[in-house]
C-alpha positions as CSV (number, residue, x, y, z in Angstrom):
1,M,0.0,0.0,0.0
2,T,1.4,3.2,-1.1
3,Q,2.0,5.7,1.8
4,G,1.4,9.4,1.3
5,P,3.7,12.1,2.3
6,E,4.7,12.1,6.0
7,R,2.6,14.5,8.1
8,P,4.0,16.6,10.8
9,N,3.3,15.9,14.5
10,G,3.5,12.2,14.2
11,G,1.2,11.9,11.2
12,Q,-1.9,13.3,12.9
13,D,-4.4,15.4,11.1
14,P,-4.5,19.0,12.2
15,Q,-8.3,18.6,12.7
16,D,-7.5,15.7,15.1
17,E,-5.1,18.0,17.0
18,L,-7.9,20.6,17.6
19,S,-10.3,17.9,18.8
20,A,-7.8,16.2,21.1
21,D,-7.8,17.0,24.8
22,P,-5.6,19.8,25.7
23,V,-2.4,19.1,27.6
24,P,-2.5,20.3,31.2
25,G,-0.4,23.4,31.6
26,P,-0.4,26.7,33.3
27,D,-3.7,28.6,33.6
28,V,-3.6,31.3,31.0
29,S,-7.3,32.3,31.4
30,P,-7.9,36.1,31.3
31,P,-8.0,37.7,34.7
32,D,-11.3,38.3,36.3
33,P,-12.0,42.0,36.4
34,I,-14.0,41.6,39.6
35,A,-11.3,39.8,41.5
36,E,-8.8,41.6,43.6
37,P,-5.6,42.8,41.9
38,A,-2.5,40.8,42.6
39,V,0.0,42.3,44.9
40,Q,2.7,43.9,42.8
41,P,6.4,43.6,44.0
42,A,7.8,46.7,45.7
43,P,9.8,48.9,43.4
44,P,13.5,48.9,44.2
45,T,14.8,51.7,46.5
46,Y,17.9,53.7,45.9
47,S,19.7,51.6,48.4
48,Q,18.9,48.4,46.4
49,P,20.0,48.8,42.8
50,P,17.4,47.5,40.3
51,S,18.2,44.6,38.1
52,P,20.2,45.5,35.1
53,S,18.4,46.1,31.9
54,P,19.8,45.4,28.5
55,W,20.1,49.1,27.8
56,G,22.1,49.9,30.9
57,Q,21.2,52.0,33.9
58,A,21.3,55.8,34.3
59,P,23.8,57.0,37.0
60,R,22.4,57.8,40.4
61,W,23.0,61.0,42.3
62,G,26.5,61.0,43.7
63,Q,27.8,58.5,41.1
64,Y,29.9,59.0,38.1
65,A,28.5,58.5,34.6
66,P,29.6,55.2,32.8
67,P,32.9,55.7,30.9
68,P,32.9,55.1,27.2
69,G,33.2,51.4,26.2
70,S,32.0,50.1,29.6
71,V,29.5,47.2,29.8
72,Q,26.0,48.7,29.7
73,G,24.3,45.9,31.6
74,S,26.6,46.0,34.7
75,Q,25.8,48.0,37.8
76,Q,27.7,51.3,37.9
77,P,30.3,51.7,40.7
78,Q,29.7,54.2,43.4
79,Q,31.9,57.3,43.9
80,P,34.9,56.3,46.0
81,G,34.5,57.3,49.6
82,W,30.7,57.6,49.5
83,P,29.0,55.1,51.8
84,E,25.9,53.3,50.6
85,Q,22.9,54.8,52.5
86,S,19.2,54.7,52.1
87,G,17.5,57.7,50.5
88,W,19.6,60.4,49.0
89,P,23.4,59.9,49.2
90,Q,25.2,62.1,51.7
91,K,28.7,63.5,51.9
92,P,31.3,61.8,54.0
93,G,31.3,62.9,57.6
94,R,27.9,64.7,57.3
95,P,24.8,63.6,59.2
96,E,22.0,62.2,57.0
97,Q,19.8,64.9,55.7
98,S,16.7,65.0,53.5
99,G,16.5,66.9,50.3
100,W,18.6,67.2,47.2
101,P,22.2,65.9,47.4
102,Q,25.1,68.2,47.2
103,P,28.0,66.4,45.5
104,A,31.3,68.2,45.9
105,A,33.0,69.3,42.7
106,P,36.4,67.7,42.0
107,G,39.2,69.7,43.5
108,Y,36.9,71.9,45.7
109,Q,38.6,73.3,48.8
110,H,36.8,74.6,51.8
111,Y,37.3,78.3,52.8
112,A,39.7,78.6,55.7
113,P,39.3,81.9,57.6
114,P,42.4,83.9,58.6
115,P,43.8,82.9,62.0
116,K,42.7,84.9,65.1
117,P,45.1,84.1,67.9
118,G,44.2,87.2,69.9
119,V,41.8,90.2,69.8
120,I,41.8,90.6,66.0
121,P,42.1,88.3,63.0
122,L,45.5,88.5,61.2
123,R,44.3,90.3,58.0
124,P,43.3,93.8,57.1
125,L,40.7,95.0,59.5
126,G,37.3,96.6,59.2
127,L,36.0,99.5,61.3
128,G,34.1,97.3,63.8
129,E,37.0,95.0,64.3
130,V,39.3,98.0,65.1
131,L,36.8,99.3,67.7
132,D,36.1,95.9,69.2
133,G,39.8,94.9,69.3
134,A,40.7,98.1,71.1
135,F,38.1,97.4,73.8
136,Q,39.0,93.8,74.1
137,A,42.7,94.7,74.5
138,A,42.0,97.2,77.2
139,R,39.8,94.7,79.0
140,R,42.4,92.0,78.9
141,N,45.2,94.3,80.1
142,G,43.3,96.5,82.5
143,K,46.1,97.1,85.0
144,A,48.6,98.1,82.3
145,M,46.2,100.2,80.2
146,F,43.6,101.7,82.6
147,G,46.0,101.8,85.5
148,S,48.7,103.7,83.5
149,A,46.1,106.1,82.0
150,L,44.6,106.8,85.4
151,L,48.0,107.6,86.9
152,M,48.8,110.0,84.0
153,Q,45.4,111.7,84.3
154,A,45.7,112.0,88.0
155,F,49.2,113.5,87.7
156,S,47.9,116.1,85.2
157,A,44.9,116.8,87.3
158,V,46.9,117.4,90.5
159,V,49.3,119.7,88.7
160,S,46.4,121.7,87.1
161,L,44.7,122.1,90.5
162,L,48.0,123.3,92.1
163,L,48.4,125.8,89.3
164,L,44.8,127.0,89.7
165,A,45.2,127.3,93.5
166,V,48.4,129.3,93.1
167,V,46.9,131.7,90.5
168,V,43.7,132.2,92.4
169,G,45.2,132.5,95.8
170,S,48.2,134.6,94.9
171,G,46.5,137.7,93.8
172,L,43.3,139.0,95.2
173,P,41.8,140.0,91.9
174,L,38.7,137.8,92.4
175,L,38.0,139.6,95.7
176,S,38.7,142.9,94.1
177,L,36.4,142.0,91.1
178,A,33.6,141.0,93.5
179,S,34.0,144.3,95.4
180,G,34.6,146.4,92.2
181,T,38.0,147.7,93.3
182,V,40.3,145.9,90.9
183,T,43.2,147.9,89.4
184,D,44.8,147.5,86.0
185,S,48.0,146.1,87.4
186,Q,46.1,143.5,89.4
187,L,44.1,142.5,86.4
188,S,47.1,142.3,84.1
189,S,49.0,140.1,86.7
190,F,46.0,137.9,87.0
191,L,45.6,137.4,83.3
192,V,49.3,136.6,82.8
193,G,49.2,134.1,85.7
194,S,46.1,132.5,84.4
195,L,47.4,132.3,80.8
196,S,50.7,130.8,82.1
197,A,48.8,128.2,84.1
198,V,46.7,127.2,81.1
199,I,49.8,126.9,78.8
200,V,51.5,124.7,81.4
201,A,48.4,122.5,81.9
202,V,47.9,122.1,78.1
203,L,51.6,121.3,77.6
204,L,51.6,118.8,80.4
205,Q,48.4,117.2,79.0
206,T,49.9,117.0,75.5
207,V,53.1,115.3,76.8
208,T,51.3,112.8,78.9
209,T,48.9,111.9,76.1
210,M,51.7,111.4,73.7
211,I,53.5,109.1,76.1
212,L,50.4,107.0,76.7
213,Q,49.7,106.7,73.0
214,G,53.2,105.3,72.5
215,V,53.4,103.1,75.6
216,L,49.9,101.6,75.3
217,V,50.8,100.3,71.9
218,I,52.8,97.5,73.6
219,P,49.9,95.7,75.4
220,V,47.7,96.1,72.3
221,A,50.3,94.6,70.0
222,R,50.9,91.7,72.5
223,A,47.1,91.1,72.8
224,V,47.0,90.6,69.0
225,L,49.0,87.4,69.7
226,N,47.0,86.5,72.8
227,R,49.8,87.6,75.2
228,G,49.0,89.4,78.4
229,T,51.0,92.4,79.6
230,G,51.5,93.5,83.2
231,F,51.9,97.1,84.4
232,S,55.6,96.8,85.2
233,Q,56.3,94.7,82.1
234,M,54.8,97.4,79.9
235,W,56.8,100.2,81.4
236,S,60.0,98.1,81.3
237,L,59.6,97.5,77.6
238,A,58.8,101.2,76.9
239,R,61.3,102.9,79.2
240,R,63.9,103.6,76.5
241,R,61.3,105.2,74.2
242,I,59.8,107.6,76.7
243,A,62.4,110.4,76.0
244,S,61.7,110.1,72.2
245,L,58.0,110.3,72.9
246,I,58.5,113.5,74.9
247,G,60.6,114.9,72.1
248,L,57.9,114.1,69.5
249,S,55.2,115.8,71.6
250,L,57.4,118.9,72.1
251,L,58.1,119.0,68.3
252,Y,54.4,118.9,67.6
253,V,53.7,121.7,70.1
254,L,56.5,123.8,68.6
255,A,55.2,123.3,65.1
256,V,51.6,124.3,66.1
257,L,52.9,127.4,67.9
258,L,55.0,128.4,64.9
259,A,52.1,128.0,62.5
260,L,49.8,130.0,64.7
261,T,52.4,132.7,65.1
262,M,52.9,133.0,61.3
263,V,49.2,133.2,60.6
264,G,48.8,135.7,63.4
265,L,51.5,138.0,62.0
266,I,50.2,137.7,58.5
267,G,46.7,138.5,59.7
268,W,47.9,141.5,61.7
269,G,49.6,142.9,58.7
270,L,46.6,142.3,56.4
271,V,44.2,144.0,58.9
272,T,46.6,146.9,59.3
273,A,47.0,147.4,55.6
274,M,43.5,146.5,54.3
275,G,41.1,147.0,57.2
276,A,37.9,144.9,56.8
277,G,39.1,143.1,53.7
278,G,42.2,142.1,55.6
279,A,40.1,140.7,58.4
280,V,38.1,138.5,56.0
281,I,41.3,137.2,54.4
282,T,42.7,136.5,57.9
283,L,39.6,134.5,58.8
284,L,40.0,132.4,55.6
285,L,43.6,131.8,56.6
286,L,42.5,130.6,60.0
287,V,40.0,128.2,58.4
288,A,42.7,126.9,56.0
289,L,45.1,126.5,59.0
290,I,42.5,124.4,60.9
291,L,42.0,122.2,57.8
292,G,45.7,121.8,57.4
293,F,46.0,120.8,61.1
294,V,43.4,118.1,60.5
295,W,45.1,116.8,57.4
296,V,48.6,116.7,58.8
297,G,47.3,115.3,62.1
298,A,45.8,112.3,60.4
299,K,49.0,111.8,58.4
300,L,51.1,111.8,61.6
301,L,48.6,109.9,63.7
302,V,50.6,106.6,64.0
303,A,54.0,108.1,64.5
304,P,54.1,107.3,68.3
305,A,53.2,103.6,67.5
306,A,55.9,103.4,64.9
307,L,58.4,105.0,67.2
308,V,57.8,102.3,69.9
309,I,57.1,99.2,67.8
310,E,59.9,99.7,65.3
311,N,62.4,101.3,67.8
312,I,63.2,104.2,65.5
313,G,63.9,107.9,66.0
314,I,61.6,110.9,66.0
315,F,61.9,112.1,62.4
316,R,62.0,108.6,61.0
317,S,58.8,107.8,62.9
318,I,57.2,110.8,61.3
319,G,58.2,109.6,57.9
320,R,56.9,106.1,58.6
321,S,53.5,107.5,59.6
322,W,53.4,109.7,56.5
323,T,54.2,106.6,54.3
324,L,51.7,104.3,56.0
325,T,48.8,106.7,55.7
326,T,49.5,107.4,52.0
327,N,46.4,106.3,50.0
328,N,44.7,105.5,53.4
329,W,44.0,109.0,54.7
330,W,40.3,108.7,54.8
331,R,40.3,105.3,56.4
332,T,42.7,106.6,59.1
333,F,40.9,109.8,59.7
334,G,37.4,108.2,59.7
335,T,38.3,105.5,62.2
336,A,40.0,107.9,64.6
337,F,37.2,110.5,64.3
338,L,34.5,107.9,65.0
339,A,36.4,106.7,68.1
340,N,36.9,110.2,69.4
341,L,33.2,111.0,68.7
342,I,32.1,107.9,70.7
343,V,34.4,108.8,73.6
344,G,33.3,112.4,73.6
345,V,29.6,111.6,73.7
346,I,30.0,109.1,76.5
347,T,32.2,111.3,78.7
348,G,30.0,114.4,78.0
349,V,26.9,112.5,79.0
350,I,28.5,111.6,82.4
351,A,30.7,114.7,83.1
352,V,28.2,117.4,82.4
353,P,25.5,116.2,84.8
354,V,28.1,115.7,87.5
355,S,29.5,119.2,87.2
356,F,25.9,120.6,87.2
357,L,25.0,118.6,90.3
358,A,28.2,119.8,92.1
359,N,27.3,123.4,91.5
360,M,23.7,122.9,92.6
361,V,24.8,121.3,95.8
362,A,27.2,124.1,96.5
363,L,24.4,126.7,96.0
364,L,22.0,124.7,98.2
365,V,24.5,124.4,101.0
366,N,25.4,128.1,101.0
367,P,23.0,130.1,98.9
368,H,24.5,133.5,99.9
369,P,28.3,133.0,100.0
370,T,30.8,135.8,100.6
371,A,33.5,136.6,98.2
372,Q,36.0,134.3,100.0
373,E,33.4,131.5,100.2
374,Q,32.8,131.8,96.5
375,I,36.5,131.2,95.8
376,T,36.4,128.1,98.2
377,Q,33.3,126.8,96.5
378,L,34.9,127.3,93.1
379,L,37.9,125.3,94.1
380,I,35.8,122.5,95.5
381,V,33.6,122.2,92.5
382,Q,36.6,122.3,90.2
383,A,38.3,119.6,92.2
384,I,35.2,117.3,91.9
385,S,34.9,117.9,88.2
386,T,38.6,117.3,87.7
387,V,38.4,113.9,89.6
388,I,35.5,112.8,87.5
389,S,37.1,114.0,84.3
390,S,40.3,112.2,85.2
391,L,38.5,108.9,85.7
392,L,36.6,109.2,82.4
393,G,39.6,110.5,80.6
394,A,41.6,107.4,81.7
395,V,39.1,105.1,80.2
396,A,38.8,107.2,77.1
397,L,42.5,107.5,76.6
398,A,43.1,103.8,77.0
399,F,40.4,103.1,74.4
400,Q,41.7,105.8,72.0
401,S,45.3,104.5,72.3
402,G,44.1,101.0,71.5
403,V,42.3,102.3,68.4
404,L,45.5,104.1,67.2
405,A,47.6,101.0,67.8
406,L,45.3,98.8,65.7
407,I,45.1,101.5,63.0
408,Y,48.9,101.2,62.8
409,L,48.9,97.4,62.7
410,D,46.1,97.5,60.1
411,L,48.1,99.8,57.8
412,R,51.2,97.7,58.1
413,M,49.2,94.5,57.2
414,R,47.7,96.3,54.2
415,K,51.0,97.7,52.9
416,E,53.8,95.4,54.2
417,G,52.2,92.0,54.9
418,F,52.7,92.4,58.6
419,D,50.1,89.8,59.4
420,V,52.5,87.1,58.0
421,V,55.2,88.4,60.5
422,L,52.8,88.2,63.4
423,M,51.7,84.7,62.4
424,K,55.3,83.5,62.3
425,E,55.8,85.0,65.8
426,H,52.6,83.3,67.0
427,E,53.8,80.0,65.7
428,G,57.2,80.4,67.5
429,G,59.4,81.1,64.5
430,P,63.1,82.0,64.7
431,G,63.8,85.2,66.6
432,T,60.5,85.1,68.5
433,D,60.6,86.7,71.9
434,P,57.4,85.9,73.9
435,A,58.2,88.5,76.5
436,G,59.1,91.3,74.0
437,I,57.3,93.5,71.5
438,P,55.8,91.7,68.5
439,G,57.2,92.7,65.2
440,R,60.2,94.6,66.5
441,A,62.7,92.2,64.9
442,A,61.0,92.5,61.5
443,T,62.9,94.3,58.8
444,V,60.9,97.2,57.4
445,A,61.4,97.5,53.7
446,P,60.8,101.0,52.2
447,W,57.3,101.0,50.6
448,K,56.9,102.2,47.1
449,P,53.6,102.7,45.2
450,A,52.7,100.1,42.7
451,S,53.3,101.1,39.1
452,P,50.2,101.6,37.0
């Protein structure tokens, strides 16, 4: 019997395959829309990387992108040094935080502020840092700064009171003025004595102020490096510069008197020759002279500090102050003016009411004094006012001297890199003297303006 062509599937007819019983297998019936949906597997979290897909995986936050030619289906490596954490990746050493990640850029360096070993940071200073540093230096070295200022103010006050007592008690002009029987010779003698006493008092105040401005630089400079300064230690370090400070103050006084004398002679000649027109010109000359004093005073403001810190002579200290304040006149003047304004307001608020109360008490105690009693009351009230003014002046002078010292240090840091010198001394570099004056051993190179 001839056989036909062989059929597939064992020679069975396709119709027989359709009518045959199905082979048991997995249930592929369509899902019932009423039945509950099957529980879907939880999506992978960021801490559990998903299974690789044939098209690769996008880099996560905090990971590097896949390099060219790498296997796309493999899991990308994490950035070195970044621990695997749940949620957003965090920087090393930081507590876990929520929010967007902050990956660090390659080669990024954190900002390191300038060192601050003492009362100021070792960098060019701002106005607030100068004022705060002066107060902090005075507070840390109270015996050296406030004590010295108080002694100097007390010495000046005692000398002024003695001069006032001599002038008032020597000639009876006040009694004669009260009775109306003063003579021209008595009045002239009284005026000459009073003028002499005022000149001596002003000269003494100028010299003591100049000495303190130079001497009090030492504790301020040492406080910059967090070194304390005692009363005897400060005067021991400054004893060889006191004569130079006195000479500097006398030179200033002589220059002022010479300028006033020249303007006075010129004005007298103008008034004599031109009358009212000459008087107007003389007034303009006086205004110009005052402005000149202000300008030159700011230029020479840090000469006492340079004289003590750099151990130089009088005229060289004047040149150093002139050089340091070049292109920094407004900064120097503004800082010193604001410090003086603050001190003047505070002392005025305290001193004026005290003097007023002293006069009121004197009037209440003796409302109808005699001429001799008026002189006694005047001396008592003046003594009380002088004591109060001396106390306030000591505090003010210590603060103002600290401000001038920090202005000097700030100018040197701006022009000469003096902050590097101070930092080396703070770290104990060669030539460091912990008991000496900071920066004295530094060689001062002559400063030249930068070429345009």
